[in-house]
C-alpha angles and dihedrals in degrees: 000000000000092000093056089062089060096052093102090050093056089047091049093049090044090235118142114255110242124240109256119224125182114241123242119263123220135194121188110215110206115217092240090057091045090055092050092049091049090048089055088050091236136124128239090244088062090066092066085073121085115275096246090054092049090052094049090051090048092049096046090048098044103037119098092202128090105257101171126067099205094131090049090049089052092050091048089052091054092046095052092045091057090046089049090053093047093046095046090050087059097039125352091213090068092069095083091048093051091049090050089051089050092050091049093048091048089051089053093050091050089051089051091049090052091050092049089052094048092048091051090045091060087063090063098059094126092052091047089055089050091049091048091049091049093046091049090052091051096039111029111200088357093293136108109285091236090060094054110025121073121232093228100079090053090046089050092052098042108020125207087340089076092056089047090052090050089050095048092049095046107107120213105224102343112106109217132140106241121214116198115197114214113223114211094191092058128042090232135086114239 
């Protein structure tokens, strides 16, 4: 964005405007955080989602209870279709009223479904704390790690090898988010 402000200066100086390429983005995944993510049976990519979405995903995956009412909604659909046919046979003007009742009933079932999910979610408070800690490690202050964390602690732990790993994983023109996993058993970044 900064370079676009200089476009007129390049033109005035008769200097060719450079090709702009986005820089690579990196995230260093500490082994402790990787272990938490594995224990939660999640992937690092999941943590790019908002926390509440992560928790809903975790609860739905981990809960042994039925948390969705799809079958019940389908049954409700069939029931109201039958009632609509019966009502329209008596008086065609009752069709809209029956559809309205169906929509209201469906809304109530969806509200119940949300309440069931929230009640089950309360049982997963320990996992929620782990998700929040892992997310805070990956996205300090809610920002990309590279915008908050300094390079020096990683350099102090891993030496010049850290810079070499950054260099080796920097792609030329491909735009990918690179995740480097820190290995505690080795002095290197993998």
